C-alpha atoms as an extended CHARMM CRD file, in Angstrom:
* protein
*
       264  EXT
         1         1  UNK       CA             86.4740000000      134.1960000000      109.5070000000  PROA      1               0.0000000000
         2         2  UNK       CA             84.4430000000      135.2430000000      112.5360000000  PROA      2               0.0000000000
         3         3  UNK       CA             81.6630000000      136.5490000000      110.2990000000  PROA      3               0.0000000000
         4         4  UNK       CA             81.6900000000      133.3780000000      108.2180000000  PROA      4               0.0000000000
         5         5  UNK       CA             81.4990000000      131.3210000000      111.3920000000  PROA      5               0.0000000000
         6         6  UNK       CA             78.5250000000      133.3180000000      112.6600000000  PROA      6               0.0000000000
         7         7  UNK       CA             76.7280000000      132.8600000000      109.3400000000  PROA      7               0.0000000000
         8         8  UNK       CA             77.5090000000      129.1510000000      109.2870000000  PROA      8               0.0000000000
         9         9  UNK       CA             76.0880000000      128.7500000000      112.7810000000  PROA      9               0.0000000000
        10        10  UNK       CA             72.7600000000      130.1220000000      111.5570000000  PROA      10              0.0000000000
        11        11  UNK       CA             72.2460000000      126.9270000000      109.5640000000  PROA      11              0.0000000000
        12        12  UNK       CA             70.6710000000      123.8520000000      111.1120000000  PROA      12              0.0000000000
        13        13  UNK       CA             73.4030000000      121.6850000000      112.6840000000  PROA      13              0.0000000000
        14        14  UNK       CA             72.9450000000      118.7920000000      110.3060000000  PROA      14              0.0000000000
        15        15  UNK       CA             74.3740000000      117.2520000000      107.1570000000  PROA      15              0.0000000000
        16        16  UNK       CA             71.5370000000      117.0390000000      104.6180000000  PROA      16              0.0000000000
        17        17  UNK       CA             70.7500000000      113.7800000000      102.8430000000  PROA      17              0.0000000000
        18        18  UNK       CA             69.7770000000      114.2210000000       99.1970000000  PROA      18              0.0000000000
        19        19  UNK       CA             68.7870000000      111.5210000000       96.7280000000  PROA      19              0.0000000000
        20        20  UNK       CA             70.5890000000      111.5640000000       93.3800000000  PROA      20              0.0000000000
        21        21  UNK       CA             71.5080000000      115.2350000000       93.2900000000  PROA      21              0.0000000000
        22        22  UNK       CA             71.7910000000      116.5780000000       89.7730000000  PROA      22              0.0000000000
        23        23  UNK       CA             75.2030000000      117.7390000000       88.6280000000  PROA      23              0.0000000000
        24        24  UNK       CA             74.1480000000      121.3830000000       88.6240000000  PROA      24              0.0000000000
        25        25  UNK       CA             72.4640000000      121.2560000000       92.0300000000  PROA      25              0.0000000000
        26        26  UNK       CA             75.4890000000      119.5770000000       93.6000000000  PROA      26              0.0000000000
        27        27  UNK       CA             77.8300000000      122.1160000000       92.0090000000  PROA      27              0.0000000000
        28        28  UNK       CA             75.8080000000      125.2050000000       92.8900000000  PROA      28              0.0000000000
        29        29  UNK       CA             74.5730000000      124.2490000000       96.3630000000  PROA      29              0.0000000000
        30        30  UNK       CA             77.4760000000      122.2560000000       97.7760000000  PROA      30              0.0000000000
        31        31  UNK       CA             80.7050000000      122.1670000000       95.7480000000  PROA      31              0.0000000000
        32        32  UNK       CA             81.0460000000      125.9200000000       95.3100000000  PROA      32              0.0000000000
        33        33  UNK       CA             79.7080000000      126.7600000000       98.7740000000  PROA      33              0.0000000000
        34        34  UNK       CA             81.8770000000      124.2990000000      100.6940000000  PROA      34              0.0000000000
        35        35  UNK       CA             78.9210000000      122.5810000000      102.3600000000  PROA      35              0.0000000000
        36        36  UNK       CA             78.9810000000      118.8560000000      103.1720000000  PROA      36              0.0000000000
        37        37  UNK       CA             76.1420000000      116.6780000000      101.9350000000  PROA      37              0.0000000000
        38        38  UNK       CA             75.3000000000      112.9650000000      101.9550000000  PROA      38              0.0000000000
        39        39  UNK       CA             74.0950000000      111.7610000000       98.5580000000  PROA      39              0.0000000000
        40        40  UNK       CA             72.0620000000      108.5750000000       98.2430000000  PROA      40              0.0000000000
        41        41  UNK       CA             71.2760000000      106.4280000000       95.2200000000  PROA      41              0.0000000000
        42        42  UNK       CA             74.4510000000      107.1530000000       93.2400000000  PROA      42              0.0000000000
        43        43  UNK       CA             76.3670000000      103.8880000000       93.7900000000  PROA      43              0.0000000000
        44        44  UNK       CA             73.5190000000      101.3660000000       93.9270000000  PROA      44              0.0000000000
        45        45  UNK       CA             74.6800000000       99.8970000000       90.5950000000  PROA      45              0.0000000000
        46        46  UNK       CA             78.2470000000       99.2490000000       91.7320000000  PROA      46              0.0000000000
        47        47  UNK       CA             79.0940000000       95.5120000000       91.6200000000  PROA      47              0.0000000000
        48        48  UNK       CA             81.0120000000       96.1850000000       94.8360000000  PROA      48              0.0000000000
        49        49  UNK       CA             77.7400000000       96.8460000000       96.6680000000  PROA      49              0.0000000000
        50        50  UNK       CA             76.6550000000       93.2150000000       96.2390000000  PROA      50              0.0000000000
        51        51  UNK       CA             80.0270000000       91.4650000000       95.9770000000  PROA      51              0.0000000000
        52        52  UNK       CA             82.3450000000       92.9940000000       98.5380000000  PROA      52              0.0000000000
        53        53  UNK       CA             82.7820000000       91.0690000000      101.7600000000  PROA      53              0.0000000000
        54        54  UNK       CA             85.7230000000       89.4370000000      103.5000000000  PROA      54              0.0000000000
        55        55  UNK       CA             85.3370000000       86.0840000000      101.7380000000  PROA      55              0.0000000000
        56        56  UNK       CA             85.2140000000       87.7790000000       98.3430000000  PROA      56              0.0000000000
        57        57  UNK       CA             88.3340000000       89.8150000000       99.1410000000  PROA      57              0.0000000000
        58        58  UNK       CA             90.1260000000       86.6580000000      100.2510000000  PROA      58              0.0000000000
        59        59  UNK       CA             89.1800000000       84.6950000000       97.1300000000  PROA      59              0.0000000000
        60        60  UNK       CA             90.1590000000       87.4620000000       94.7070000000  PROA      60              0.0000000000
        61        61  UNK       CA             93.3390000000       88.8850000000       96.2280000000  PROA      61              0.0000000000
        62        62  UNK       CA             94.1380000000       86.9610000000       99.4080000000  PROA      62              0.0000000000
        63        63  UNK       CA             97.6290000000       85.9260000000       98.2760000000  PROA      63              0.0000000000
        64        64  UNK       CA             98.7370000000       89.4460000000       97.3030000000  PROA      64              0.0000000000
        65        65  UNK       CA            101.1730000000       91.4750000000       99.3820000000  PROA      65              0.0000000000
        66        66  UNK       CA             99.6950000000       94.7490000000      100.6020000000  PROA      66              0.0000000000
        67        67  UNK       CA            100.6830000000       97.6480000000      102.8200000000  PROA      67              0.0000000000
        68        68  UNK       CA             98.7090000000       98.7190000000      105.8960000000  PROA      68              0.0000000000
        69        69  UNK       CA             99.1300000000      101.1320000000      108.7750000000  PROA      69              0.0000000000
        70        70  UNK       CA            100.1940000000       99.0510000000      111.7580000000  PROA      70              0.0000000000
        71        71  UNK       CA            101.1180000000       99.6160000000      115.4060000000  PROA      71              0.0000000000
        72        72  UNK       CA             98.9140000000      102.6860000000      115.7240000000  PROA      72              0.0000000000
        73        73  UNK       CA             98.0600000000      101.9480000000      119.3710000000  PROA      73              0.0000000000
        74        74  UNK       CA            101.6560000000      102.6630000000      120.4040000000  PROA      74              0.0000000000
        75        75  UNK       CA            101.6550000000      106.2290000000      119.0570000000  PROA      75              0.0000000000
        76        76  UNK       CA             99.2660000000      108.9960000000      120.1130000000  PROA      76              0.0000000000
        77        77  UNK       CA            100.0470000000      110.8070000000      116.8500000000  PROA      77              0.0000000000
        78        78  UNK       CA             99.8570000000      107.7980000000      114.5430000000  PROA      78              0.0000000000
        79        79  UNK       CA             98.2090000000      109.7520000000      111.7560000000  PROA      79              0.0000000000
        80        80  UNK       CA            100.8250000000      112.5020000000      111.7070000000  PROA      80              0.0000000000
        81        81  UNK       CA            103.5410000000      109.8130000000      111.9180000000  PROA      81              0.0000000000
        82        82  UNK       CA            101.8290000000      107.5270000000      109.4090000000  PROA      82              0.0000000000
        83        83  UNK       CA            104.9880000000      106.8700000000      107.3950000000  PROA      83              0.0000000000
        84        84  UNK       CA            106.5050000000      105.1640000000      110.4460000000  PROA      84              0.0000000000
        85        85  UNK       CA            103.5680000000      102.7590000000      110.6830000000  PROA      85              0.0000000000
        86        86  UNK       CA            103.7440000000      101.0760000000      107.2950000000  PROA      86              0.0000000000
        87        87  UNK       CA            103.7800000000       97.2820000000      107.2940000000  PROA      87              0.0000000000
        88        88  UNK       CA            103.7060000000       94.8250000000      104.4020000000  PROA      88              0.0000000000
        89        89  UNK       CA            101.7710000000       91.5870000000      104.7750000000  PROA      89              0.0000000000
        90        90  UNK       CA             99.5660000000       89.2880000000      102.7270000000  PROA      90              0.0000000000
        91        91  UNK       CA             96.0690000000       90.5750000000      102.1120000000  PROA      91              0.0000000000
        92        92  UNK       CA             94.6980000000       87.2640000000      103.4110000000  PROA      92              0.0000000000
        93        93  UNK       CA             96.5130000000       87.6940000000      106.7310000000  PROA      93              0.0000000000
        94        94  UNK       CA             95.1970000000       91.2210000000      107.0370000000  PROA      94              0.0000000000
        95        95  UNK       CA             91.6440000000       90.0310000000      106.3220000000  PROA      95              0.0000000000
        96        96  UNK       CA             92.0430000000       87.4440000000      109.0960000000  PROA      96              0.0000000000
        97        97  UNK       CA             93.0790000000       90.2030000000      111.5100000000  PROA      97              0.0000000000
        98        98  UNK       CA             90.0790000000       92.3240000000      110.5910000000  PROA      98              0.0000000000
        99        99  UNK       CA             87.7200000000       89.3700000000      110.8750000000  PROA      99              0.0000000000
       100       100  UNK       CA             88.9550000000       87.8490000000      114.1390000000  PROA      100             0.0000000000
       101       101  UNK       CA             90.4200000000       90.5360000000      116.3680000000  PROA      101             0.0000000000
       102       102  UNK       CA             87.2760000000       92.5330000000      117.2060000000  PROA      102             0.0000000000
       103       103  UNK       CA             87.2570000000       96.3390000000      117.4960000000  PROA      103             0.0000000000
       104       104  UNK       CA             90.7330000000       97.8060000000      117.0120000000  PROA      104             0.0000000000
       105       105  UNK       CA             92.4640000000      100.9620000000      115.8720000000  PROA      105             0.0000000000
       106       106  UNK       CA             95.8760000000       99.2930000000      115.7720000000  PROA      106             0.0000000000
       107       107  UNK       CA             95.7660000000       98.5400000000      112.0590000000  PROA      107             0.0000000000
       108       108  UNK       CA             94.0050000000      100.1420000000      109.1250000000  PROA      108             0.0000000000
       109       109  UNK       CA             94.4150000000      100.1300000000      105.3440000000  PROA      109             0.0000000000
       110       110  UNK       CA             94.0430000000      103.7380000000      104.2030000000  PROA      110             0.0000000000
       111       111  UNK       CA             94.5870000000      106.0180000000      101.2370000000  PROA      111             0.0000000000
       112       112  UNK       CA             98.1720000000      106.5040000000      102.3900000000  PROA      112             0.0000000000
       113       113  UNK       CA             98.8700000000      102.8690000000      101.5010000000  PROA      113             0.0000000000
       114       114  UNK       CA             97.3910000000      103.1970000000       98.0340000000  PROA      114             0.0000000000
       115       115  UNK       CA            100.7190000000      103.5330000000       96.2000000000  PROA      115             0.0000000000
       116       116  UNK       CA            101.6850000000       99.9860000000       97.1590000000  PROA      116             0.0000000000
       117       117  UNK       CA             98.2150000000       98.4880000000       96.9620000000  PROA      117             0.0000000000
       118       118  UNK       CA             97.0270000000       99.8240000000       93.6210000000  PROA      118             0.0000000000
       119       119  UNK       CA             98.3040000000       96.9570000000       91.4870000000  PROA      119             0.0000000000
       120       120  UNK       CA             97.9600000000       94.3140000000       94.2080000000  PROA      120             0.0000000000
       121       121  UNK       CA             94.2110000000       94.9010000000       94.5010000000  PROA      121             0.0000000000
       122       122  UNK       CA             93.5740000000       95.8560000000       90.8910000000  PROA      122             0.0000000000
       123       123  UNK       CA             90.7620000000       93.3090000000       90.4580000000  PROA      123             0.0000000000
       124       124  UNK       CA             88.6940000000       94.9810000000       93.1680000000  PROA      124             0.0000000000
       125       125  UNK       CA             88.5660000000       98.2070000000       91.1890000000  PROA      125             0.0000000000
       126       126  UNK       CA             86.6490000000       96.4230000000       88.4370000000  PROA      126             0.0000000000
       127       127  UNK       CA             83.7270000000       96.4110000000       90.8850000000  PROA      127             0.0000000000
       128       128  UNK       CA             83.7880000000      100.1990000000       91.3110000000  PROA      128             0.0000000000
       129       129  UNK       CA             82.2080000000      102.5860000000       88.8250000000  PROA      129             0.0000000000
       130       130  UNK       CA             83.0720000000      106.2730000000       88.5940000000  PROA      130             0.0000000000
       131       131  UNK       CA             80.1750000000      108.6390000000       89.3000000000  PROA      131             0.0000000000
       132       132  UNK       CA             79.9560000000      110.5030000000       85.9810000000  PROA      132             0.0000000000
       133       133  UNK       CA             77.5630000000      113.1370000000       87.3130000000  PROA      133             0.0000000000
       134       134  UNK       CA             80.3620000000      114.5280000000       89.4800000000  PROA      134             0.0000000000
       135       135  UNK       CA             83.6610000000      112.8020000000       88.6870000000  PROA      135             0.0000000000
       136       136  UNK       CA             86.0400000000      112.8920000000       85.7400000000  PROA      136             0.0000000000
       137       137  UNK       CA             87.0590000000      109.6270000000       84.0800000000  PROA      137             0.0000000000
       138       138  UNK       CA             90.1970000000      111.2240000000       82.6540000000  PROA      138             0.0000000000
       139       139  UNK       CA             92.1550000000      111.1080000000       85.9050000000  PROA      139             0.0000000000
       140       140  UNK       CA             94.7260000000      108.3200000000       86.1810000000  PROA      140             0.0000000000
       141       141  UNK       CA             93.7620000000      107.6890000000       89.8080000000  PROA      141             0.0000000000
       142       142  UNK       CA             90.4110000000      105.9620000000       90.1110000000  PROA      142             0.0000000000
       143       143  UNK       CA             90.0890000000      106.2650000000       93.8720000000  PROA      143             0.0000000000
       144       144  UNK       CA             91.4710000000      105.2630000000       97.2650000000  PROA      144             0.0000000000
       145       145  UNK       CA             90.5830000000      102.2650000000       99.4220000000  PROA      145             0.0000000000
       146       146  UNK       CA             89.9540000000      102.3530000000      103.1810000000  PROA      146             0.0000000000
       147       147  UNK       CA             89.4650000000       98.9620000000      104.8500000000  PROA      147             0.0000000000
       148       148  UNK       CA             89.5880000000       98.1520000000      108.5350000000  PROA      148             0.0000000000
       149       149  UNK       CA             87.8790000000       96.6400000000      111.5610000000  PROA      149             0.0000000000
       150       150  UNK       CA             85.3290000000       98.2260000000      113.8210000000  PROA      150             0.0000000000
       151       151  UNK       CA             87.0370000000      100.7630000000      116.0430000000  PROA      151             0.0000000000
       152       152  UNK       CA             89.2620000000      102.4590000000      113.4750000000  PROA      152             0.0000000000
       153       153  UNK       CA             89.7410000000      106.1520000000      114.1620000000  PROA      153             0.0000000000
       154       154  UNK       CA             90.7950000000      108.8730000000      111.7770000000  PROA      154             0.0000000000
       155       155  UNK       CA             91.5130000000      111.8310000000      114.0760000000  PROA      155             0.0000000000
       156       156  UNK       CA             90.3420000000      115.3690000000      113.4410000000  PROA      156             0.0000000000
       157       157  UNK       CA             92.0050000000      116.8850000000      110.3850000000  PROA      157             0.0000000000
       158       158  UNK       CA             91.0850000000      118.7180000000      107.2090000000  PROA      158             0.0000000000
       159       159  UNK       CA             91.8750000000      117.6490000000      103.6540000000  PROA      159             0.0000000000
       160       160  UNK       CA             93.6330000000      119.7860000000      101.0610000000  PROA      160             0.0000000000
       161       161  UNK       CA             91.1260000000      118.8740000000       98.3500000000  PROA      161             0.0000000000
       162       162  UNK       CA             87.4120000000      118.2810000000       98.0360000000  PROA      162             0.0000000000
       163       163  UNK       CA             86.6430000000      114.6170000000       98.6790000000  PROA      163             0.0000000000
       164       164  UNK       CA             83.9550000000      112.0150000000       98.2060000000  PROA      164             0.0000000000
       165       165  UNK       CA             83.6180000000      109.1760000000      100.7310000000  PROA      165             0.0000000000
       166       166  UNK       CA             81.6120000000      106.3310000000       99.1780000000  PROA      166             0.0000000000
       167       167  UNK       CA             80.6260000000      103.7930000000      101.8290000000  PROA      167             0.0000000000
       168       168  UNK       CA             80.4210000000      100.2180000000      100.5820000000  PROA      168             0.0000000000
       169       169  UNK       CA             80.5630000000       97.9900000000      103.6940000000  PROA      169             0.0000000000
       170       170  UNK       CA             79.7030000000       98.8680000000      107.2960000000  PROA      170             0.0000000000
       171       171  UNK       CA             78.8780000000      102.1970000000      108.9150000000  PROA      171             0.0000000000
       172       172  UNK       CA             81.0150000000      105.1340000000      109.9600000000  PROA      172             0.0000000000
       173       173  UNK       CA             80.2980000000      107.9290000000      112.4210000000  PROA      173             0.0000000000
       174       174  UNK       CA             81.6760000000      111.3450000000      111.6050000000  PROA      174             0.0000000000
       175       175  UNK       CA             82.0420000000      114.6430000000      113.4030000000  PROA      175             0.0000000000
       176       176  UNK       CA             82.3730000000      117.6210000000      111.0670000000  PROA      176             0.0000000000
       177       177  UNK       CA             83.4070000000      121.2110000000      111.6460000000  PROA      177             0.0000000000
       178       178  UNK       CA             83.3230000000      123.9070000000      108.9990000000  PROA      178             0.0000000000
       179       179  UNK       CA             86.5740000000      125.3340000000      107.6360000000  PROA      179             0.0000000000
       180       180  UNK       CA             85.5980000000      128.6940000000      109.1180000000  PROA      180             0.0000000000
       181       181  UNK       CA             85.9400000000      127.1830000000      112.6070000000  PROA      181             0.0000000000
       182       182  UNK       CA             89.7180000000      126.9220000000      112.1750000000  PROA      182             0.0000000000
       183       183  UNK       CA             90.4730000000      129.7310000000      114.7110000000  PROA      183             0.0000000000
       184       184  UNK       CA             88.9530000000      127.5220000000      117.4330000000  PROA      184             0.0000000000
       185       185  UNK       CA             90.1850000000      124.0290000000      116.5800000000  PROA      185             0.0000000000
       186       186  UNK       CA             93.8930000000      124.2500000000      117.4780000000  PROA      186             0.0000000000
       187       187  UNK       CA             95.5340000000      123.5120000000      114.1380000000  PROA      187             0.0000000000
       188       188  UNK       CA             98.6770000000      122.0840000000      115.7430000000  PROA      188             0.0000000000
       189       189  UNK       CA            100.5430000000      120.6290000000      112.7940000000  PROA      189             0.0000000000
       190       190  UNK       CA             99.9570000000      120.6360000000      109.0390000000  PROA      190             0.0000000000
       191       191  UNK       CA             96.2420000000      119.7830000000      108.7040000000  PROA      191             0.0000000000
       192       192  UNK       CA             95.8620000000      118.1230000000      112.1140000000  PROA      192             0.0000000000
       193       193  UNK       CA             94.7110000000      119.0840000000      115.5830000000  PROA      193             0.0000000000
       194       194  UNK       CA             95.4030000000      117.2480000000      118.8500000000  PROA      194             0.0000000000
       195       195  UNK       CA             91.7600000000      117.6160000000      119.8710000000  PROA      195             0.0000000000
       196       196  UNK       CA             90.3740000000      114.0990000000      120.3900000000  PROA      196             0.0000000000
       197       197  UNK       CA             86.9880000000      113.6260000000      118.7490000000  PROA      197             0.0000000000
       198       198  UNK       CA             86.1670000000      110.7710000000      121.1500000000  PROA      198             0.0000000000
       199       199  UNK       CA             86.2720000000      113.1850000000      124.0830000000  PROA      199             0.0000000000
       200       200  UNK       CA             86.6830000000      116.8860000000      123.4270000000  PROA      200             0.0000000000
       201       201  UNK       CA             88.5640000000      118.2670000000      126.4340000000  PROA      201             0.0000000000
       202       202  UNK       CA             87.3180000000      121.8500000000      126.6470000000  PROA      202             0.0000000000
       203       203  UNK       CA             89.4200000000      122.4550000000      129.7520000000  PROA      203             0.0000000000
       204       204  UNK       CA             92.5660000000      121.7940000000      127.7340000000  PROA      204             0.0000000000
       205       205  UNK       CA             91.1370000000      123.3240000000      124.5310000000  PROA      205             0.0000000000
       206       206  UNK       CA             88.7240000000      126.0390000000      125.7170000000  PROA      206             0.0000000000
       207       207  UNK       CA             88.2330000000      127.6550000000      122.2930000000  PROA      207             0.0000000000
       208       208  UNK       CA             86.5460000000      124.4550000000      121.1470000000  PROA      208             0.0000000000
       209       209  UNK       CA             83.4790000000      125.6890000000      123.0210000000  PROA      209             0.0000000000
       210       210  UNK       CA             82.9380000000      128.1100000000      120.1100000000  PROA      210             0.0000000000
       211       211  UNK       CA             83.4050000000      125.5040000000      117.3750000000  PROA      211             0.0000000000
       212       212  UNK       CA             80.2850000000      123.7370000000      116.1810000000  PROA      212             0.0000000000
       213       213  UNK       CA             80.4990000000      120.0140000000      115.5750000000  PROA      213             0.0000000000
       214       214  UNK       CA             77.8970000000      118.2600000000      113.4650000000  PROA      214             0.0000000000
       215       215  UNK       CA             77.5370000000      114.4930000000      113.7720000000  PROA      215             0.0000000000
       216       216  UNK       CA             76.4100000000      112.2670000000      110.9400000000  PROA      216             0.0000000000
       217       217  UNK       CA             76.2530000000      108.5640000000      110.1200000000  PROA      217             0.0000000000
       218       218  UNK       CA             77.4690000000      107.2370000000      106.7800000000  PROA      218             0.0000000000
       219       219  UNK       CA             75.6830000000      104.0430000000      105.7720000000  PROA      219             0.0000000000
       220       220  UNK       CA             76.4200000000      101.5340000000      103.0010000000  PROA      220             0.0000000000
       221       221  UNK       CA             75.4000000000      102.9330000000       99.6350000000  PROA      221             0.0000000000
       222       222  UNK       CA             75.8180000000      106.5630000000      100.6920000000  PROA      222             0.0000000000
       223       223  UNK       CA             78.3610000000      109.1080000000       99.4610000000  PROA      223             0.0000000000
       224       224  UNK       CA             79.5600000000      111.9610000000      101.6800000000  PROA      224             0.0000000000
       225       225  UNK       CA             80.9200000000      115.1350000000      100.1250000000  PROA      225             0.0000000000
       226       226  UNK       CA             83.6890000000      116.5520000000      102.3260000000  PROA      226             0.0000000000
       227       227  UNK       CA             84.5700000000      120.0970000000      101.2150000000  PROA      227             0.0000000000
       228       228  UNK       CA             88.1880000000      121.2130000000      101.2040000000  PROA      228             0.0000000000
       229       229  UNK       CA             89.1090000000      122.5110000000      104.6510000000  PROA      229             0.0000000000
       230       230  UNK       CA             86.1930000000      120.7820000000      106.4070000000  PROA      230             0.0000000000
       231       231  UNK       CA             87.4800000000      119.3280000000      109.6810000000  PROA      231             0.0000000000
       232       232  UNK       CA             86.3950000000      115.7440000000      110.2160000000  PROA      232             0.0000000000
       233       233  UNK       CA             86.7690000000      112.9060000000      112.7020000000  PROA      233             0.0000000000
       234       234  UNK       CA             85.8560000000      109.3940000000      111.5080000000  PROA      234             0.0000000000
       235       235  UNK       CA             85.0740000000      106.2890000000      113.5470000000  PROA      235             0.0000000000
       236       236  UNK       CA             84.3970000000      102.8530000000      112.0760000000  PROA      236             0.0000000000
       237       237  UNK       CA             81.4190000000      101.3140000000      113.8600000000  PROA      237             0.0000000000
       238       238  UNK       CA             81.7410000000       97.9670000000      112.1140000000  PROA      238             0.0000000000
       239       239  UNK       CA             84.1270000000       96.2730000000      109.7020000000  PROA      239             0.0000000000
       240       240  UNK       CA             84.0730000000       98.8940000000      106.9890000000  PROA      240             0.0000000000
       241       241  UNK       CA             85.1840000000       99.4480000000      103.4310000000  PROA      241             0.0000000000
       242       242  UNK       CA             85.1650000000      102.9380000000      101.9530000000  PROA      242             0.0000000000
       243       243  UNK       CA             86.2550000000      104.2580000000       98.5790000000  PROA      243             0.0000000000
       244       244  UNK       CA             87.2510000000      107.9170000000       98.3390000000  PROA      244             0.0000000000
       245       245  UNK       CA             87.6260000000      110.1210000000       95.2650000000  PROA      245             0.0000000000
       246       246  UNK       CA             89.1590000000      113.5020000000       94.4760000000  PROA      246             0.0000000000
       247       247  UNK       CA             88.8480000000      113.5490000000       90.6630000000  PROA      247             0.0000000000
       248       248  UNK       CA             85.9440000000      115.9770000000       90.4150000000  PROA      248             0.0000000000
       249       249  UNK       CA             84.8490000000      117.5750000000       87.1590000000  PROA      249             0.0000000000
       250       250  UNK       CA             85.7760000000      121.0090000000       88.5160000000  PROA      250             0.0000000000
       251       251  UNK       CA             88.8710000000      122.7170000000       89.8860000000  PROA      251             0.0000000000
       252       252  UNK       CA             90.1830000000      120.7380000000       92.8700000000  PROA      252             0.0000000000
       253       253  UNK       CA             93.7920000000      121.9010000000       93.1440000000  PROA      253             0.0000000000
       254       254  UNK       CA             94.0480000000      123.6670000000       96.4790000000  PROA      254             0.0000000000
       255       255  UNK       CA             97.5070000000      122.4530000000       97.4510000000  PROA      255             0.0000000000
       256       256  UNK       CA             99.6610000000      124.5700000000       95.1550000000  PROA      256             0.0000000000
       257       257  UNK       CA             99.3690000000      127.6440000000       97.3810000000  PROA      257             0.0000000000
       258       258  UNK       CA             99.3370000000      125.7900000000      100.6900000000  PROA      258             0.0000000000
       259       259  UNK       CA            101.9830000000      127.1660000000      103.0950000000  PROA      259             0.0000000000
       260       260  UNK       CA            105.3010000000      125.3780000000      102.9710000000  PROA      260             0.0000000000
       261       261  UNK       CA            105.7460000000      125.8880000000      106.7020000000  PROA      261             0.0000000000
       262       262  UNK       CA            102.8950000000      123.7830000000      108.0550000000  PROA      262             0.0000000000
       263       263  UNK       CA            103.8020000000      123.7680000000      111.7540000000  PROA      263             0.0000000000
       264       264  UNK       CA            101.6770000000      126.2050000000      113.7250000000  PROA      264             0.0000000000
């Protein structure tokens, strides 16, 4: 891991932006090497790119009951304890919160709420097109919706699969750390660390001095590839809507051999 970290640190500390990567180039240069990349031009034809806004959401699904994460401000470990923060409310009421309350991390509709929201927001998925260059259409799950106000925070963690983040509305700021930096990032529980991406306390977490963070901005119309194991911190800079995908054309099952004891 130390050698991999040293090699990784030889690269420029940036996430490359590439326009319409071919399937083979994406596979060879990023998917199989575990390198993040921002891809442009792949979702320009989505109806969602021109239709999605708060008024459209309200008119299509405002009367539906949805689940959101709620009361996050009362719990320092809201993401680890996400099951305790589920709340059901009308989609219209949630849209009003997002529209009127200003920056907040207290409530956020995330992938964890997708099981309850899939049928409730089914019409919205008609505006999303799979990306056939990279994604399989045979999967039963078409994607996951993330929708929240400015100020939403997803704390540092790593995913157990490769992921696409397709940004539709608003901008997000991300801090990324390679999977090979895991010896320095204090993997406290499961796939989470207590290190706060808003202010990295190197006095409390001194090994973080040796971890390299790369910052990037994800803009509407861009797709970020997050490799499995890549640590990431996400901050919503504006009201934002993101669609994420895991149904790649290639092997993406990295959970089967994940340790059962995930407390470190």
